[in-house]
Residue, then its C-alpha position, 0 to 999 in steps of 0.5 A: m951610811r944608810r942601809p938600803p930598805r929591806t925588800f919583802t919576799p913572802c914565803p911560798d905556800f903560805d896558803l892560810t884561810e882568814l883569821s878566826t877568833f875564840r875567847r882569850d880565856v878559852l883554855m883557862p881552867l874554871p874555878g873548881e872544875p873537875k881535874l879531868e876537864t883541866r887535863a882535857r885543856q892540857l890535851t887540847l894544847i898538846l894536840a894543837k902544838a903537835f899539829n903546828e909542828l908537823k905542819d911546819l916540818s911538812w912545809a920544810v920538806t915540801q920546799l926541800l923536795k923542790g930541789a931534789p937532785l936528778p937521777p942517777p944518784k952521785i957523790s956530790t956536796y949538793q946530793g949529800q946535803y940534800i939527803g942529810m937534810r931530808n933524813t933529819m926532817s924525817r927523824m924530826i917528824t918521827g920525834i914529834v909523832i911519838e911525843m904526841m902519841n905519848g901525850i895521848r897515852e898520858h891523857q887516856q882518861v880524858i879520851g876514855r872517861w871525859a864525856p865531852f871528848q866523845v861528843c867532840v869526836d862524834a862531831l868530826p867529819p867521817k874521814a877525820a873520825a876514821a883518822w883519829r881512830d887510827v891515831r888512837r889505836v897506834a898511840l895505845g899500842q892496839g891492833g898489833k901496833r906495839t912493836f911499831l910504837d916501840g920502834l918510833w920511840e927508839v928513833r925519838r930517844k936516840v937520834a931524833f931529839h937526842h944525840d945518843g953516842d952509842a947509837l951514833l957509833e953503832g950507825f957509824r960502824l954499820h955504814f963504814g964497817a959494812e963488808e960491801v964497800g962503795v963510793e958512799n962508804e970508802v971514805a968519810y966525807v966532809s965539807l970544811g968551809n969558812s962558814p957554817e953555810q959552807t960546811r957539812f959533816y956528811f959522815a954524821d948524816a951517814a951514821s944517824s941514817a944507818f942507825t935509823r934504817d937498821l932500827a926501822e928494819r928490825a921494828g918493821i917500820f916503813s917510811e910510808d907507814v910513818k908518812q901515813l900516820a903523820n898525815d892521819i894525825s894532821f887531818a884528825l887534829r885539824f878538826l878535833v882541836e876545833e871541836l874542843l875549842k868550841y866546847f871550851d868556848k861555850r863553857a867559858s861563856a856559860a860560866e861568865s853568864s852564871r856570874g851575871t855578865s855576858a860576852p860573845s862566844a864566837p868563833t868570829s872571823a877577822r881579816p888581818 
């Protein structure tokens, strides 16, 4: 029996500009190049990957928000899953932010001592340059940002990319052991369906969210601060990665010319 033909429903909000291209060897280290330049290629990939991941999660959050429950809040399977998913995505965004910050710290010499990097920063549009300065200040713990950064790191280490048993049990205690008892913590909620789609362990959402909330309060982390930082990162990296690619594209073309061959150095546009 033949299967019915698959219908194609495009994903919403895939509003991308036309394709552009760079050389295929744009980030390949050149023979004998300084180690700092190779590290700069690594940093370019780190920044580009972080941009993509933040964009992906931002898209997922946007789609989720389209189905936000109407007020007032109430106990329901829909509301429980919606809040659980929203908080999961927030933790994932925090984890990606801190991983990118760690990448910046590990490549401080590139940012501070590799002259072409500053040339790329100087070429940024003013708003992107300002966003990059804010991102760098947070990554390096400058301007009183050390506690903020440490708090983000704890979220990443315990409940974003890892399942820390001590942290989750502490969150469970904070939520279900609170002196004030209401409908949200008088029992541990679950949906036990016949498939993963029909199932959710809401008490685990409550435990991880309670731990994250307590840690954020102690570290002075506010959701709006994290959101603004993620927006700064995305805006800055959109232009910074482009400038770095342009630099390395020219380097590869110059190296090829010095070997007696030539090739276009683009970027060129190509419609899919």
